[in-house]
C-alpha positions, 0 to 999 in steps of 0.5 A: 733381452736386457731386462731378461738378463737383468732379472736373471742376474738379480735372481742369481744374486739372491740365490747366492745370498741364500746359499751364503746364509746356510751351510752343511758340514760333514764331519767324523771320527775314526778311532781304532786300536790294538787291544790286549786284555787278561782274563777275557771270557772264552766265547766258545762257552767253556766258562774259562778265561784267558788272554785276548788280542783284538782290534777295537773301534772307538777306544777313546771316542766312538767312530762316527760320521755326522752332518750338521747344518745351520741357516741364518733366519735373520734377526739373530735367529738360526735354524740348525740340525745335527745327524750322527751315526756310529760305526765299528771301524774294525768291521764296518758295522753300525755301532751300538744299536738299541735292542730290537731297533735298526735306528740309523742316527743313534748317536744324535738326531736333532733339529731346533732353533738358536739365538741370543736366548740360547738353543732349543733342540728336539729329537734324540740327544744326550743330557748335560752329563755328556757336556760336563764329562769334558772335566773328567777322565772321559775327556782323555781316556774315553771308553776306558773308564766306562765299565768302572762307573762312567757308563752308569753315571751317564758321563759316557753320554747316554741318549734320551729319545723323544726329548726336548732340551734348552741350553742357555747362552754363555752368561759370563762363563755360566751355561745352563741346560734343561732336558725332558723326554716324553714317555709317549704312553697313552693314559699315563704321562709319567710312564717312561718320561725323563728329565734333567737339569745341569750347568757348568762354569768356565773361568780361565783355568777353572771348570765346574759342572753339575747335573741331575737326571731322573728317568721313570720306567715304562714299556718304551722309556725315553732314557735309553739306559733303561733296557728292561721291559717294565711291568704294569705296576712299575710303569711311571716309577722312578727307575734311575736318579743320577747326580754328577759334580765335577771340577777341573783346574789347569795348573800350567801344563797340568790339568787336575780334576776330580768328580763324584757321582751318585746313582740310585736305581730304585727298581733294583729290589733284588738281593743278589748273593752270588758274586757273578750276579752283583754287577753295577747294573744290578746295584740299588745305589752306587757312589763313584769317585775319581781323581786324575790329571793330564800333563802336557810335556810338550804342546803335542805330548800328554801324560795321562792318569786317573783313579776311579773308585765305585762303591755299590750297594745291592739293596742294602743286603750286600756291598761291592767295590770296583777300583780302576787305575788308568795310565796313558799317553797321547801324542798329536801328529797334527790337529786332526790325528793322534796316537795313543797308548793306555794301560788300565787295571780294574779290580773288583771286591765282592762283586763281578768284574765286567772288565775294562772293555766288557769282555770279562762277562759271561756265565763264568765271569771273573766274579771272585771275591777279589779279582782283576783284569788288565787291559792295554790299548795302542791306537790311532784317532783321526778327526775330519 
């Protein structure tokens, strides 16, 4: 009897130790606000535009719920995983499904190993542009600056399917990253594949980052920003090339930042002449410039401002411009909950204006030679 009790005690101790060496965390963000936009397209199909009020989910950060875990394997090696899905808090629906799919963990689905060498992750994940976006307006305004250029240059966080990534450990402030996405096309390795290389440097108030990403067309491209189905002739051809250079510096209570991106879409060989057809997605080349600041009036209250300017080239036949001025304030009620208010004006010159929140698109999109839209958002974000 005593031996049985002793054996049970030993087994219990081992079980407790094993439990202590692994952990799973449930986390999430709920971000929702009231939004006003001018010149939104009438969804009744009349082709007219007008003012619109609505309740939007994920204004700064997409509302989400996730699970992440780590297990200590000993010798400084750990196994880890992360699963994350997005949802619309205004109606409870899953958010941002890829066309024709029902993927649940669309935001992230990875498993891998980590140690002194860094980390290796496999699955669906963002490239390093998402990491260095912390030095840009995306950190403060989130999706507010997506339509003017950051959705195109991947700083908003575009996913790569079927991918493997390697991130170095922190080397005296420097962190590097490599990512490769498998096209999974029989007989043609290059079809649908993608790859990227990036790095960042943090040294006190200074933050620097650079990232290059390239993807090739295929019937099922690993780069989820390539939504069109390619022809046989296009499969394996470079479809997107994106370079990001970002910098940020903290001057006392003020963070000042600037960044530049160049995006080339080599397969956009058309020459659209109608203004409404000249969208960023149809551009052959786009250069995106940005300057901004975040000023802390108090530890809880920030004033925010950014100017983002994009120059688009439509196969060298014509050009267009987008400029957005974004202003805002962010007040933290606690470490997990904040209230925010933003106003943004996006103006187009010789190209279509899709609107700050994308509600200016349609058969009669605001696509005059020079047209603008103003958006105002007031909301609350809670992290758990």
